[in-house]
N, C-alpha and C positions, 0 to 999 in steps of 0.2 A: 547296728553292728551284726547281729545274729543273721540277718538275711543274706549278707555278703558271704557268710560261712557255708551257706547252703550250696553255693557255686564256686568251687575252688579256683576256676579260671578267672572269675570276676574278682575274687579276693586277691589273687596273685597280680593281676592287672592293676588293681587299685594300689597295692604296695609298690609296684614298679613305678606308677606315675607319682606317688608321694615321694618316693626316693629321688626322682628327677627333679621335683619341684624344690626339694630341700637343697639339693646341689646347685640349682640353676641361679645365674645371675639375673638381674632384671631384664636385660635384653633377651636372654633365653626364655624367660617366662612369657614374654609377648610372643616369641616364636612358637612356643608350645600352645598358646591360645589360638593363634592362626591355625596351626596344625590341627588342633581339637575341633575347631569350627568347620574346618574343610572335611575332617573325617566324619563328623556328624552329618554334614550335607551329603556326602558320598552314601552314607547309610540310608539316608531319607530317600535318595534317589533309588537305590535298590528296593527299599520297602514300597515305594510308590509304584514301581514297575511290577511288583509282586502282588500289588493290591492289598497290601498289609497296612490298613488305615491307622491303627493304633500305634504301631511301631514307627510308621512314617511321622506321625504327629510328635511322638516322643523325641525322635531324632532332630526334628525341625525345632522343637522347643529347646533342645540342648544346644543347638547352634545359636539361636537367639539369646539365650542365657549367656553363653560364652562371649558373644559379641557385646551384648548390653552391660552385663555385669563385670566382664573382664576387660575387653578391648576398650569399649567406650569409657568405662569408669576410670580406666588408667590414664586417660588424656590429662595432660597438665596444660590448662588453658592459659594460665599465667605465663609460663615459659614458652609454651608452644604457639601462642597468638593464633595467627590465621591458620596455620597449617593444623593445629589441633581443632580449629572450628571446622575446617574442611573435612578432616578425618571423621570428625563426629557426625557431620552431615551424611558422609558416606556410609558410616556404620548404620545410621538411621534408615538410609535408603536400602541397605542390604537386608536389615531386619523386616522392613515393610515388604520387600520382594519375597522373603521367606514366608511371611504370613499369607500373602497372595498365592504363592506357589502351593502352600498347604490347602488353601481353600479352593483352588482351581486345579489341583492335581497337575500342576505345571513342571515337568521335567526341565524344559528350557529355562524356567526362572531360577530353579535350583542350580542348573549348570552355569547360569549367569553369575549367581552369587558365589559359587565355587571359584569361578574364574577371577572375580574382583579380589577375593580373599588370596588367591595364588598371587596376583600381582602385587598386592600390599606385603604378603610374605616374602616374596622375591626382593622387593625394595628394602624391606627391613633387614633381610640377610646381608644385602650389598652394604648397608650402612655398617655393619659389624665388620665386613671384610675391609672397608675403607678405613675404619678406626684402628684395626690391627695392622694395616700396612702404613698408616701415618698419612694417608692422602686426603 
């Protein structure tokens, strides 16, 4: 708790995220996870290009944690069936690519994972639009 108080910007951002989570419905929470993973990957790319090894590793670890503990863990294999299995396999693939990107300092691998998450996020957003419009 006290560590976040030493950086007011970090504390403010944390409060803003907490407020969004409290107000979000389940669909929005998944959307936030996609956005968070993409943001972490973008940060990893910047750190990799600057040669900031520790920060790069932390950003990649954050992305992996969001994907494995958030997105993957939220899959309902009972109701989702084959779709949940395929998404789980894709999340595993993305995490594997992130680990390799870290080990090999591969910007293209990070860009690939960012793109895949972007495609999934766009599909997720279109589901919400379809539900709202009744189609």
